[in-house]
C-alpha positions, 0 to 999 in steps of 0.5 A: 112109392103110393102103397110104401107112404101114405104122405105120397099117396095122398097128394098123388090122389088130391093131384090127380083129383084135381085134373079129373075136375079139369077134364083129364080123368083116368090119368091113375090108371093110365099112369099104372098101366097104359102107353097112353102116359107117353102122350102129351097131355098126359105126360105132363100131368103125370109127372106134375102129380108125381113131383108135387107128391114126392114134394110132400113126401120130403116135407114129411121128413122135415126137408123143406127147399130154400130155392125151387127151380125146375126145368119147362114142365118143372118149372110149373111144378116149381111155381105151384110149390111156391104157392103162385097158384092152388092145385086145382088152377095149375092142373088146369094150366098143365091140361091146357098145355099138355091138350095144346101142345099135343093137338099140334102137327107133328114133324118136328124134332129136337136134338141135344148137341154137345156145343155152346149156345155161342157156338150154334146161333154162330153157326146157324141165326135162326134156329131155335135153341129150345135149352142151354142146360150147360155151359157145352150142352144145348137142345135145338127144336125145330122142323126136322131138316134143320135140326138135322143140320145142326146135328151134321155140323157138329158132326165131329161132338156127340148129339143124339135125337130125342124121343119126342113127339113134337119139336117144344120151345120152337117155333113150332109151338106159336099156332097154341100161344094165343089159346094159352094165354086165355088159359093162364088169363084166368087164373088166379096167380099169387107172389111166390112164397118162396124164392123161385128161380125161373128157368125162363130167365135164369133170374128170381121169378117176381110176383110181376112175373108170375101174374104175367100171362105173357111171362108163361106164354114165353115159358112155353115158346122160349128157350129153358135157361137151366144152367143160368138156374144153376148159376144163380141159384146160390145154392150148394145142394141140390136135390132132383125131384122126378122120375130119373137123374136127368138134370143132375148131370146138368147141375154138376156141368155147370157146378162140379162142386155141388152136391146132388141127390136124385131121388130116384133112377130109371132102372132101380126100384123106387 
């Protein structure tokens, strides 16, 4: 992508430079050839860089989204694309997010389970649901024993452990929330210039939410409501901007009549 498209390369370099400006140097080298890219602090920055470069490439071809949304880290990319932060402030936010998360003790777990949110909450009232991705697709998160208990309860359904370093969007994130709130409070947050569907609420992101540090803290800690994003976006064509077709099946589960186009798929040439 970098070699083939100058527009992509220019946006990529600008984003990497923004991360260097906030203390995360060497990101380009890590993305090219290092296993460090799987570390949370690098992975989140790398996803952001790739996504904003893809957006720049699409827009250079005249493909401009009417509505933007994301899934967890992608929700921050969507807010940036909508003009909520400058590139420097977005890099500052994402660098802090990844660094603070990586500093947490490991030991948690996450699992995708073929069940509805209501079913899980009825059986396990206290479990953290990290994401509701479809009518019968949730991700549970938290201490390993609790997550495995959910999988055992739904043993007749499909489930799989996620390969993650931490239990994101769970109670295990709470030790870093105050420090993250301080970072957000130091940013200049502007009203969105295009419609953003919040993956924290499933509704349109308001200017008040965009400027509220507590909203972004809740974005780290709370449930990703991607199924609600799809249901409430009021669009019929979805373009997935990222390194794989991870969200496209989720869209189709919630909105079978939607036209979905993932820009990239794992295992296929860029």
